C-alpha atoms as an extended CHARMM CRD file, in Angstrom:
* protein
*
        82  EXT
         1         1  MET       CA             -0.1120000000       -0.0760000000        0.1250000000  PROA      1               0.0000000000
         2         2  PRO       CA              1.7420000000        3.1900000000       -1.1200000000  PROA      2               0.0000000000
         3         3  GLU       CA              2.2190000000        5.8280000000        1.5750000000  PROA      3               0.0000000000
         4         4  ILE       CA              0.8410000000        9.2610000000        0.6400000000  PROA      4               0.0000000000
         5         5  ALA       CA              1.4510000000       11.0040000000        3.8150000000  PROA      5               0.0000000000
         6         6  ARG       CA              2.9280000000       11.0620000000        7.3200000000  PROA      6               0.0000000000
         7         7  PHE       CA              2.3990000000       13.4280000000       10.1390000000  PROA      7               0.0000000000
         8         8  TYR       CA              2.5720000000       13.3010000000       14.0430000000  PROA      8               0.0000000000
         9         9  GLY       CA              3.2230000000        9.6660000000       13.8940000000  PROA      9               0.0000000000
        10        10  ILE       CA              0.1370000000        9.0000000000       11.7760000000  PROA      10              0.0000000000
        11        11  VAL       CA              0.6980000000        7.2410000000        8.3380000000  PROA      11              0.0000000000
        12        12  ILE       CA             -1.8950000000        7.6500000000        5.5210000000  PROA      12              0.0000000000
        13        13  LYS       CA             -1.8410000000        4.9220000000        2.7310000000  PROA      13              0.0000000000
        14        14  VAL       CA             -4.0160000000        4.2630000000       -0.0120000000  PROA      14              0.0000000000
        15        15  PHE       CA             -4.4210000000        0.8860000000       -1.8420000000  PROA      15              0.0000000000
        16        16  PHE       CA             -5.8510000000        1.5100000000       -5.2560000000  PROA      16              0.0000000000
        17        17  GLY       CA             -7.0890000000       -2.3880000000       -5.8280000000  PROA      17              0.0000000000
        18        18  ASP       CA             -9.1200000000       -1.9870000000       -2.8150000000  PROA      18              0.0000000000
        19        19  HSD       CA            -12.8070000000       -2.3360000000       -2.3660000000  PROA      19              0.0000000000
        20        20  PRO       CA            -15.3730000000        0.5850000000       -2.6150000000  PROA      20              0.0000000000
        21        21  PRO       CA            -16.1630000000        2.9790000000       -1.2390000000  PROA      21              0.0000000000
        22        22  PRO       CA            -13.3000000000        5.2860000000       -1.8710000000  PROA      22              0.0000000000
        23        23  HSD       CA            -11.4480000000        5.5170000000        1.3580000000  PROA      23              0.0000000000
        24        24  PHE       CA             -7.7560000000        5.6370000000        2.7810000000  PROA      24              0.0000000000
        25        25  HSD       CA             -6.1190000000        3.9680000000        5.6390000000  PROA      25              0.0000000000
        26        26  ALA       CA             -4.8990000000        5.9960000000        8.6330000000  PROA      26              0.0000000000
        27        27  ILE       CA             -2.3500000000        3.9910000000       10.8220000000  PROA      27              0.0000000000
        28        28  TYR       CA             -1.2820000000        5.1390000000       14.2620000000  PROA      28              0.0000000000
        29        29  GLY       CA              0.8530000000        2.8440000000       16.1620000000  PROA      29              0.0000000000
        30        30  GLU       CA             -1.3300000000       -0.2740000000       16.7950000000  PROA      30              0.0000000000
        31        31  TYR       CA             -4.3810000000        1.3820000000       15.6140000000  PROA      31              0.0000000000
        32        32  ASN       CA             -5.7520000000        1.2720000000       11.9620000000  PROA      32              0.0000000000
        33        33  ALA       CA             -8.7080000000        2.9370000000       10.4640000000  PROA      33              0.0000000000
        34        34  LEU       CA            -10.5470000000        3.0720000000        7.1230000000  PROA      34              0.0000000000
        35        35  VAL       CA            -11.7620000000        6.5540000000        6.5040000000  PROA      35              0.0000000000
        36        36  SER       CA            -14.2910000000        7.2960000000        3.7050000000  PROA      36              0.0000000000
        37        37  ILE       CA            -12.9700000000       10.0140000000        1.2870000000  PROA      37              0.0000000000
        38        38  GLU       CA            -16.4380000000       11.1560000000        0.3540000000  PROA      38              0.0000000000
        39        39  SER       CA            -18.0060000000       11.3690000000        3.9230000000  PROA      39              0.0000000000
        40        40  LEU       CA            -14.6930000000       11.8920000000        5.9490000000  PROA      40              0.0000000000
        41        41  GLU       CA            -15.8750000000        9.3420000000        8.5070000000  PROA      41              0.0000000000
        42        42  ILE       CA            -14.3700000000        6.2470000000        9.8850000000  PROA      42              0.0000000000
        43        43  ILE       CA            -16.0470000000        3.3210000000        8.2990000000  PROA      43              0.0000000000
        44        44  GLU       CA            -13.8200000000        0.6920000000        9.9070000000  PROA      44              0.0000000000
        45        45  GLY       CA            -11.3330000000        0.2700000000       12.7030000000  PROA      45              0.0000000000
        46        46  ASP       CA            -10.6450000000        3.1470000000       15.2400000000  PROA      46              0.0000000000
        47        47  LEU       CA             -8.1980000000        5.7720000000       16.2380000000  PROA      47              0.0000000000
        48        48  PRO       CA             -7.7480000000        7.3600000000       19.5040000000  PROA      48              0.0000000000
        49        49  SER       CA             -9.5560000000       10.6130000000       19.5110000000  PROA      49              0.0000000000
        50        50  ARG       CA             -6.5580000000       12.9720000000       19.0720000000  PROA      50              0.0000000000
        51        51  ALA       CA             -5.3090000000       11.1970000000       16.1920000000  PROA      51              0.0000000000
        52        52  GLN       CA             -8.7060000000       10.8850000000       14.6380000000  PROA      52              0.0000000000
        53        53  LYS       CA             -9.2630000000       14.6820000000       14.8970000000  PROA      53              0.0000000000
        54        54  LEU       CA             -5.7940000000       15.1510000000       13.1710000000  PROA      54              0.0000000000
        55        55  VAL       CA             -6.6130000000       12.6510000000       10.3120000000  PROA      55              0.0000000000
        56        56  LEU       CA            -10.0010000000       14.3360000000        9.6550000000  PROA      56              0.0000000000
        57        57  GLU       CA             -8.4280000000       17.6480000000        9.6490000000  PROA      57              0.0000000000
        58        58  TRP       CA             -5.8640000000       16.6010000000        7.1300000000  PROA      58              0.0000000000
        59        59  ALA       CA             -8.4160000000       14.8160000000        5.0070000000  PROA      59              0.0000000000
        60        60  ASN       CA            -10.6880000000       17.7630000000        4.9510000000  PROA      60              0.0000000000
        61        61  LEU       CA             -7.7770000000       19.8600000000        3.5030000000  PROA      61              0.0000000000
        62        62  TYR       CA             -6.8850000000       17.1580000000        0.7770000000  PROA      62              0.0000000000
        63        63  GLN       CA            -10.3170000000       15.4830000000        0.1430000000  PROA      63              0.0000000000
        64        64  GLN       CA            -10.4480000000       16.5910000000       -3.5170000000  PROA      64              0.0000000000
        65        65  ASP       CA             -6.9580000000       15.3800000000       -4.0190000000  PROA      65              0.0000000000
        66        66  LEU       CA             -7.6970000000       12.0400000000       -2.2780000000  PROA      66              0.0000000000
        67        67  LEU       CA            -10.7840000000       11.4090000000       -4.5390000000  PROA      67              0.0000000000
        68        68  GLN       CA             -8.9310000000       12.3020000000       -7.6890000000  PROA      68              0.0000000000
        69        69  MET       CA             -6.0160000000        9.9990000000       -6.7670000000  PROA      69              0.0000000000
        70        70  TRP       CA             -8.7410000000        7.2040000000       -6.0970000000  PROA      70              0.0000000000
        71        71  ASN       CA            -10.3620000000        7.7420000000       -9.2420000000  PROA      71              0.0000000000
        72        72  THR       CA             -7.3360000000        8.1130000000      -11.5340000000  PROA      72              0.0000000000
        73        73  GLN       CA             -5.2480000000        5.5230000000       -9.5740000000  PROA      73              0.0000000000
        74        74  GLU       CA             -2.2560000000        7.8400000000       -9.9280000000  PROA      74              0.0000000000
        75        75  PHE       CA             -0.2230000000        7.8400000000       -6.7520000000  PROA      75              0.0000000000
        76        76  ARG       CA              1.4130000000       11.1070000000       -5.3990000000  PROA      76              0.0000000000
        77        77  LYS       CA              2.3820000000       12.1860000000       -2.0730000000  PROA      77              0.0000000000
        78        78  LEU       CA              0.3380000000       14.7530000000       -0.3400000000  PROA      78              0.0000000000
        79        79  PRO       CA              1.7410000000       17.4400000000        2.3280000000  PROA      79              0.0000000000
        80        80  PRO       CA              1.6210000000       16.5170000000        5.9310000000  PROA      80              0.0000000000
        81        81  LEU       CA             -0.5830000000       18.3000000000        8.2880000000  PROA      81              0.0000000000
        82        82  LYS       CA              1.0320000000       21.3160000000        9.9020000000  PROA      82              0.0000000000
């Protein structure tokens, strides 16, 4: 699974051959969550509340980029949350 961003110990990955709906994986230590790109909701797994807030803040900034990446299956790195 290609890593598209890393910030505050959180790794964001996208696997293009993955199942719908469009989503990305957020990994923080032992935690792993699948986040819907369209609704920006966790659809599977969990994250600690602080990490979840950071992931959703980042995803809100890059939602269109993530959706385009999912649809075109063209991998590229996205900036971390600052």
